[in-house]
N, C-alpha and C positions, 0 to 999 in steps of 0.2 A: 459631172461636171469635173472640170479642171480644177485643181488645186487655186487657192488665192496668193496671188503675187505678192512677197512680205511688204509690199509699200501700198499694199490695196486699202486701208484703214487710212493711212495716211493722207492718202491720194480722195478717198469719200470725206473726210473732214475738210479738207482742203477746196473739193469743188462746193460743197455746203459753204462753207466761210465766204465764199466767192459768188454768193447767190444761187447756187443751181440745186435743184430735189433730185437726190439718186430716184428714180424711178425701175429701174431693174439692174440686179445683182444678182447672176450676170444678165446680160442683154443676151436673150436667143436669138438667133437667127436661121432660118430653115430655109432650104433650095434643094431641090430634086429629093427629097427624103432623107439629106441630110442634115443635122444640128450642129451648130456652131456656137459656142460662148464668147461675146467679147464680155469683157470685164465688166462695165457699168453702161447704162444709158443714164441719161440724165434730161434734162428739161429745166426750162424757166422762163417768166412771163416776161418778154422784151418791154421795154419803156421808150418813152421818145416816139420819134417818128419810127421806128421799128418795132410796131404792135404787133402784139400774137405772139405765141408759144416758139421758142428755139430748143431743138431735140438735138441732140449731140450723143454722140457713141465714145467709149473710150477703152483704149485696150492699154494697160501699161505692163511698161519694161522696166526691169532693173540691171541690167547692164551689170553682171557680178561676174562673170567668168574669166579667166584672165588674157582672155582677145574681146575688145571690144567690137572691132570689127565683123569677128562672128556673130555677136549679139546683135550686132545692127542689121546685120543678113537676114538671121532668125526671125528679126522684129520686123523688117520690112516683107519679108514672105509672108508672114502672118496677115500685115495689114492689105496687102494685095487682098490677099485670099476674102478676108473683110470688106474689104471694099467694093469688090467685085458681086456678093453675094448683097450686101446694104442697096448697090444700085440696082438691084431688081426687086428688093422687097421694103427697104424705106431709102428711097434717093435723096429727099430732103433729108437725112441725118448726117451731118457729116461725123465722119473715124478721126478720131484723136490721138496720136499717140503720145502718152503721158513719160516722161523720163523725169529723172532726180537733175535737180540741178547740177551737179558735178558732171554728169553726160554732158549734159548742153554746155555748159563751161569747156568741156575738153575736148570729147570728139567730134561734137556737132557744130563749134565754132571753129574749128578746123577749117580750110578750103573743102579738104572731102568730105567734111559733113555738110556744110553749107553747097556742095555740089547733088549730096544725094537731096539733101530737103527740098531743094527747087526743082531738079528735074523730074524728081519722081511726085512732085507736089504731095510732098507729107504737111501734115498736119498737126503742129505741136505743142502739146499743155507741156511745159515746164514746171516742176514744183520743189519746194522746198521740202523736205522729208523731214527731218528735224522741227518746223515752224509749222506744218502742216498747213503750207499755204500755196497758192499758185503764184509762180514769179512773172510768168510770162504765158502768153497764147501770141505762137506762130503759125496763119494764114499763108 
């Protein structure tokens, strides 16, 4: 199993505060004899018109290297692989890329970042690592 991201616990607490229950830590997904480990699996019971359970997978990225573009390349590659396997094993479980607020407010709000989010149809969970709260869901 891979090591936990430095923001792992902050994201767990942020999701819990947002009404999610962590069901898998990590979420193991398998295909063709290979096991992959997404950082978190979570669910919550929907209220109102969308009754039933919502289930998500969350991959946490810290973006701590000297090159945020390289960090994004690595994150997108990992997300693409996980999405391919989830499409086969759990097609109703969307995969979110969890990023700290500073990454969203920097790289991902720039035209370059917006292009990548839009063209690659990334689902993004923006969290505040200090306040340990979800700031924004981008679908």
